[in-house]
N, C-alpha and C positions, 0 to 999 in steps of 0.2 A: 330746348326750347320750342314749342311748337309753331309754325307759321301759320300766318291767319288764311282763311279761304273765305274769298266774299263771289256770292252768284246774285244775280239780279232777279226780280221779282215780276212775273206779268200778269199773274190773277187773271181778271176778266177785263184788264185794260184793253186788249186786241177790239173787244166788243164784237166777235164775231169776224172781223177784217183779215183775213189770212195775208194779205200783203203787209198789213200795219204790224201782225205779228213778227214775218218774217225781219221787217226792219228793225224791229225791238230785238230779235234775233243777234244780226247784224253789228248794230250799236255794242249792245253787250260785249262781244268780240272785241269790239275798237276800242272801247273803254276800258278792257283788261280786265274782266271778268274772268273766275274760272271756269262759272257755271252758269246757267239760267232754269229758273224753276218755273215750271207749267201746272196750271189747276186744269186738270184733262177730267172733263163732264162729255162724256158720249151721247146720254141721254137725260136731257133735265128732268123727267118723269122720277129718274131713280133719285131725286136729290132734292127735289125742290117740290113743295106743294102747288095744286092749280088754285088754290086760295091767296097763293104769295102775290104781293101786289106786283113783284118785279118777273110774277110766271114769264110773260110775253118777251119780256127785255133778255132774260136768260136762258129762255128757249132761241133764239136768234144768236146768240154768242156760243153755242156749241159745237164743235167741229165734230164730223165725223171719224170713226177708228181709221179710214183712208187719208185722210186729211191729216189726222196728228202721227201717222205714218209717215207723210212729205214734211211734217214739221220736225220731227225726230230726226229723219236723216239730213235734212238741211244743217239743222242743230251740231249733229257729229260730223258734217262734212266741215267744219268751221272749227273743230277740234273743242268745242265747248260740253262740258258735261251736262246732263242733262238731271236737273232735279223733277221728280215727279210726285205732284201732289193729286193723288186719285179721289176723286169725288163720287165715284160708283165702281162697283165690280169689274165692269165691262171695261172700264180704262186698265186695268191690267193687262189685257190682251198683249197690249203693244211690249210687254216683258218678253214675249216669243221671241218677238225680232230685234228689237233695242236693247242695248245696255244702257241703265240706268245706274246713274253714280248714288244715290240715294232718293228714297220714298219718304216725303215729309207728311206726316198726319196732320191734317186739319183739326184745329182744335172743336169746331163742331161736329166732326165725328168722333168724338173721344170714346163714345159710347154705342159705335156703331158697331157690333160683335160680329154679325155679317162681314163687314169691308174689312176688319181689324184681322179677320181669321185667313180672310184671301191675301192679304199682305204678308201675315206671318208664314204662309206655305211659300213664297219666293224667296230669292237668297239675295235679296237686295238689302242694304244697310240702311238705318232708320234715322230719321230726325223727328224729335219729338217737339212741338210746340206746348210750351208750359204754361204761356201766359192766360191766367185765369184760373191757374189749375194750383190744387195743395199738393204737400209733400206725399201724403197718401195715395193720392190718384197717380202722381209721378213712381211712385214704388210699386202701384198695381202693374202700371205698363210695364215697367223694368223686369217685374217678375213673368209678366206674359210673354214679353218678347227675346229676355234675357239677352244672349252675347250680340243679337242683329242689332239692338237698339245702341247707337252711337252718339248722338248730339242730342242735348237738349236746349231747346231755342228760347230765348225770354225776349218778352214784346208782345205787345199786341196792339191791334187797329181801334181807333175809336174815333177817326174820321175828323180831323189826323190826333194822332197821342201828343199829349203834355209831357215832356222828358219828367217832370216832378211827380206825375201820376205812375211813372214806370218803376220806377223803386230799383236804378241799376244795380244797389248793392244786392241785390237778389244772386247776380254773377256770381259772386265771392262766395257767398252761402252756398250756393248749388256745387260751387266747385269743391266746398268744403264735405259737403256731405253726400256727392255723389263723384269722388276722385277719378273714377272709372270712364267717364264719359268727358267729352269735349263739349265748352259750354259756347252757344251762340247767340246773338242780338239780332233781331229783327227792328230795326228803326221804322217807325212809322212817324215822325214830326213833320210837319207842316214842308212842301217843299220850299218854301220862303223863308222858314225860321232858321237860324244859325245853327240849331242842335240837329238839323237835318244831317250834318257833316260832322260837328263837335262833339255829338254824342257819340258817336264810333269811336273817336280817340277813348272817351272815359271806360267804353265797353272794352277796350282793348286792354287799357291799364289796369283794370278790374279781371283780367285774366279772358274774356273771351276770345273765341279763336276762329268762331263764323260768323259770317255775317252776310245777311240778307237786305236787299235795298230796291223798293218798285221804281222802277222804269219808266221813263216816259219820254219821247219825241221833242215834244213841247211843253215845258212847262205851265201848268195852270190851264191847260186846253180843258174843255169841258168833256171829260172821259169819266166810266168808271176807275175809282182810285185814283183821281188826279192829284187828290189833296197831299199823299203823301209822297207821289212819285217825282224822282228828280231825274233831270238830264243826264245825258251820257257824258258829260265834262265834269258833272259833282261826281259820278263815280268814279272817275278818272282821280279825282282831287282825294276821294277819299281813301282810294287806293293807294297813293301816293304818302298821305300822310300815316297811315297805317304801317308802309313799310318802313318811313322813316322813324316810327316811334318802335319797330321791332330793331331796326338795325343800331338805334341811336339812344333811345331813352332805356328799354327793359331788357336790352342784351347785355347779359353777366359775363360772357368769352373777354376776355382779355381787359378786364375792368382797370386791373392795374398797370398794363401796360401803355406809358405816357404817350400821347401825341406830341408832335414839334412843339405847339403853342404851350402845352402844359409842361413841358423841359424849360422852355423859355421862361415862363412864371418861376418856376422852382429857382432857376438859375438868378434868380433877381435877388437870391438871398442877401443877407449880410455876409461879406468877408474879414478875414484877417488882415487888420492893418498895423503900421509899428505906431506906439504910442509915443515916441521919441525918436529922435535922430540916433541910428543904429552905426556901429562898426565893423567892418569887417573881421572876422574871428571872434566875436562877442557871443556867448551860449544867449539863447533866449528862454526866457521864461514868461510864465503866466501873465504876470505885471506887464509886461512891455509888448501884449498882443490885446489890440482892440476888435470889437466885431463893429464894423461899419458898411453903408453902401456905398458904392463906386459905379462909375458911370460903363465901367466894364469888368466887368465879374469872370469872364475867360479865364480859364489857368490859376485862378486863386483857392486858396485854402478858405474853408469855412468852418472848420472845426480846429480851435485852439490847441486843443492835444496832440493834432496831428505835425505840429511844428515845435511846440515848446521842449526844448532839450535839446536843438538843433543847434550847430554852430553857422554862423553867418559866412558866406565866401564872399560877398559883397556888401556895399554900403547900401542903407536905406534912409529914406527921410521920414519925417513923421508922417503918418497918414497916408503915407504909400503902402500898396496892398502887397503883401509876400505872395511871389511865386515859385515855382521848382528853383529859377535860375539864383536865387537868394541861397540856396543851398548844396 
């Protein structure tokens, strides 16, 4: 059974605040995440049109290569994996100095052939977001990236997403169509929606093994992507619930090795008792054995054929249970 892997997502939630991003990294570590994802954009003009209404804001959210170098170094010092979503080609220069666990391809970059070509040249394994994508489009990227493509990530951001719109059954279908891939789930439920936690349970039960979750310091604070960003304590809760599911719900190892409580339940079954007063020396037959519940079934017989035909060595009263001492 594949174990789950959860990483946090920062996106542009930092809004260009270097110190705030470092807090998100530290909180990810303390919450128990395996890694943290960064959307790396070093030059806004490589990604955003000057006509875009958010151009000015996005310009202020960009870090330089040197600043990203510090961010990556800090992340590695905390022994967190780096998941990088490069939004421009220059971002990939960070791979010359830093080890990146996965490259995540943004859905909006699905047809950016120049960026995809640059990603393909790296030796990093790839996560592909499949929200809003057809099977044919997924197959096209599978053909292009070959064995480097490892994970298909279900889910999409719609500020925030409604679980009934996500169609989680897609997880099971993708596992069937693409058994060679791990299937992931990126939840974007509202931070104050019960499904911000529960949907991850459902996804794991359907077979997802990779999980992405937006992180914030203060839930509901007016920041980019705040609608679906959850607190570190909720990240920790999601992780604990996923651990429980893996250990006690879907773990098929030793399924028929009984716990003490199950053995106790089993031992409550009916036991063999005498249907009448019997004397020492009598030979038992099935007509003199009944199955009834007793308050102390220890050391009793539960199958009449085990004692039928045996000779009693001591007297027994009606309704008393047979034990080894009677034979």
